[in-house]
N, C-alpha and C positions, 0 to 999 in steps of 0.2 A: 723211518720216513718213507720207505718204498711202498708200504701198504697203502699210503695215501695217494700214491701216484698211479693214475689210470693211463694206460697206454692202448692206443688203437693201432692194430697191425692191418695194413691194406695191401692185398696182393691177389691177383686172380688165380694163382696156383695154390691149391689146397696144401700141398706138401710144404711149401715155404711158410705159409701161415702157421701150420702145425708145429714146425721146428722152432720158429721164432716164439710162438706162444709158450711152448714148453720151457724154453730157455729163460724167458722173461718171468714166467710164473715161479720157476725155481729161484730166480733172483729176488722174488718177493713182490713183484708188481701185479696189479690187477689188469688183466689183458682182455680186450675185446677184438674179435676178428671181423674184417669186412672184405668181401670178395671183389669190390669195385669202388671206384671213386664216388659213384652215386650213393651207394649204400653207406659209405663212410660219412658223407655229409648228413645223411638221415640220422645216423647214430649221434653225430655231433650236435644235432638239433635237440636231442633228448637228454644228453648228459655231457659234462665237460671232460676233456682229456688233457693231461699235462703234456703228452708227447704223442705224435703220430709218426709211425714208420711206414713209408709207402714205397711201392715199386714205381719206377719211372714209366715203364711201358705197360699199359693196361688198355683193354678195349673201353670205349666210351670216354669218360674223363681220364686224361692221362695224369701221371704223377705231378708233372709241372703245373697243369691246370688245377689240380687239387691243392697243391702248395699255394698257388695264387689266391684261391678262394679262402683257404684257411687263414692266410695272413690278412685278408680283408675282413673276414667275419670274426676270427678268434686270434687276434694278434699276439696274445700271450702264450699260445700253444706252440711248443717247439716241434720242428719237423725234421726227421732224418730220411734221406733218400736212399733207396736201394737201386743200384744200376749194374750193368755188366762192364767188364773192362773195356769193351769196345765203345762205350758211351761216356767216357770220361768228360768230354766237352759238355755233355748234357748235365753231368753232376756239377761241374763248375758253374754252369748257368743257374742251376738250382740254388747254389750257395749265394750267388749274386741276388737272387730273388728272395732271399730270407731263410733258406734252409739252414739248420744248425750244423749238420754234418752229413756224411754219406758213407756207405760201405758197399763193397762189390758182392755180386752173386756170380757163381756159387760161392758159398762161404768156405774159405780155406781154414779159418780159425774162429770158431764160434765165440771165443773169449773176446774177440774184437767187437762183436755185437754187444756183449755185456758191458764192455768198457765204454763204447760210444753212448750207450743208453744211460749209463751211470753219469757221464759228463753232462748229457742233456738234461736229465732230471735234477742234477745238482744246480744247473743254471735256473731251472724252473723254481727250485726251492729258494735260491738267492733272490730271484725276481720277486717272489711272493713275500719274502722277508722284507725286502726293500719297500714294497708297496705298503706293508703293514707299518713300517717305520714312518713312511711319508704320511700315511693317514693319521698316525699318532701325533706327528709333528703338526699336521693341519689342525687337529683337535686342540692341541696345546696352544698353537698360535692363535686360534680362534678364541680360546678362553683368555689368553693373555691380552689379545686385542680388546676383548670385552672389559676385562679388568682395567686396562689402561684408559679406556673410554670413560669408565666410571670414575677413576681417579681424576681424569682431566675435567670431567663434569663437576666433581666435588671441589676441585681447585678453583673453579670460576663461579661457583654457586654460593649463595648465602645460606648458611646452615639453618636459619630459622624459617625463612620465607620460601626458599627454593628458587628464587629468581637470581639474576646475576649479582655478583658482589662488587664492591668498590674497585678492586683491582681490575676486574673485567671491564667495568665502565671506563676506567682511565685508558685502558688499551683500545677500547672501541672508539672512544672520543678522538684519540690520536689518529686512528685509522680513518675515521669519518672526516676529520679535518684535512688530512692529506688528500683524500679522495675529492673532497669539495674544492680544495685549492687547485688540484691538478686539472679538474674538469670544469672549473668555474661554476660550481653548484652552490646552493645555499642549504643550510640545515638549522634546526632550532634545538634548544636545550630547555627542558622543563624540570624545574626543581619543585618539590612539594613536601610539606611538613605537616604532621598531625597537630592540630591546635590543642593546647592544654593537655598534651599527652602525659606530662608528669602528674598532673592532677588526676587523670584517669587511672594511672598506675597506682598512685597513692591511695585512691579510693577503692578501686576494684581488685588490686593486687597484680603483681607482675605476670603470673600465668595467664590471666585474662588479657593483659596487655599484649602478650605474645600472640594470643589467638587473634586479637584485633589486627595486628600487623600482618599475620598470615592471610586473613580475610581481605585486607586492603590490597595486598600484593596480587591476589587472585582477581580482584575487581580491576586493577590496573592492567593486568595481563590480558583480560578479556576485552578491554576497551581500546587498546592500541592495535596498530597494524603488525603484521608478521615482520615487516622490514624494520620496525622500531626496536630500540634496545631499552629494556627496562632493568633497572638495578636498584639495590638498596644502597644508598650512599653512606648511611650510618645511623644508628639509633632509629628514630621515627622519620628520617628523611629518605625520600626516594627521588630518583632522577630518571628521565626518559630522553633518549636521543631520537629526534624525528628527522630522518634524512629527507632532503629536498622539500623542506616545509618552510614557507615564509612565516614571518611573525604573526600575521593575521590568522593564518590557519592554525598555528601553534596555540594561539589564544583560544580559538574555538575548541581545540582538543582539551586545553586546560579547563575551560568552563564546563565542558561535558563531564570531565572527571569530577570536578568540584560538585556539580549537581547530583551526580550518581552517589558520591560518598555522603553528601548531606542527607539524602533520602534513605540510605541503607540502614536497616535496623540492627546496628551493632549492639551486642549485649553489654549492658552497663552504661550505655551512653546517656541515660537520664541523669547521671551524676555530673554531666558537663554543664557549663554555664548556660548554654542555649538549649539544654535538654536533648541535644543530638551531637553527634561527632562530625567535625568539619576539618577541612584542610586549607592551608594557605599555599598559593602557587606563584612561582616566579619564572619568567621566560627570558631567554636571551637568544639571539640569532646571529649566525655567521654569514657574512663578515661584518655586518653593521655594528655589532656590539663587541667585536673583538676578533682578532685573527690568530689567536693562540688559545690553547686549552685553559690556561690559568685565567685569562681575561674573560672567556665565556662562562666559566664556572663562577667566577666572582660576580659577574653581571647578573646571572640567573639567581644566585644566592642572595644578592642584594635586593633584587626584585621580590623575592619571596619574603624577606624580612620587612620590606615596605608593606606587603600585604598584611603581615602580622601587626605591624604598627598602626595600620589604618583600620583595624577592627577585626582582622582575621576573616576566614571564609571568603577570600577574594583571590582574583588573579591579577597580578601586576606585571608590567613589561619593563 
């Protein structure tokens, strides 16, 4: 691991730099020498260093000033301070400012330098490993989040049409009813059903019937607002929640949808009784048609069947 650790030795004394460089190179480190704090910062702009060993007392930028700049610009780089016995207070100050360790000059035991360097580089290695683990966890969590979002979407989407399913509609209806009740708002419910859909399936085949339902879902999705909730209620029945929409406006929406569907060139629609595909639409409104989910659904469903019984291709309230 030491060959991957680059160390910058900073001291204005050639002899000190030479001794340290020799010792550290023998320990297996790649060493660069700098004769001043200014040149040290220039080196650090060009390449990264795992560890900087710097003297405290230097002309120009002092060791403490260099430490401060390194911690600002390269916070992951560890710093060891060299100081004299007479400057112990300065060494303590350096530790408080983020230095990893310190040792005294002149060197009484060069092995202490190797030991301090080994501890510092080991910390660098551990920090790098932790960062890699964190990055891996971030990637895994991102993938997991994406997978969970897909599963969540699948759980509330209809497999054939891609719009919301019956369960999501029921949950959304409860939420909208609670919101409307709490804030004294109104909303409408639109039920619609494909006229003579069984005949269409029997004549054209179920695969074409599935294609028809997918086309119809796309038409509905393009027609309504972003705030509206569109769902497949079951079979060829669809339902739309229209927040803050009175009955008169809901009827306009229903008529607009009915006309668009009536004019759309669905494949195989010439087999239908009127030679084109149509829908029957029923509408209910909160609170005038009911104050609970069951009553609103029953009312809209009943209106839809009145439309069918009155000749189909109609909107009933």
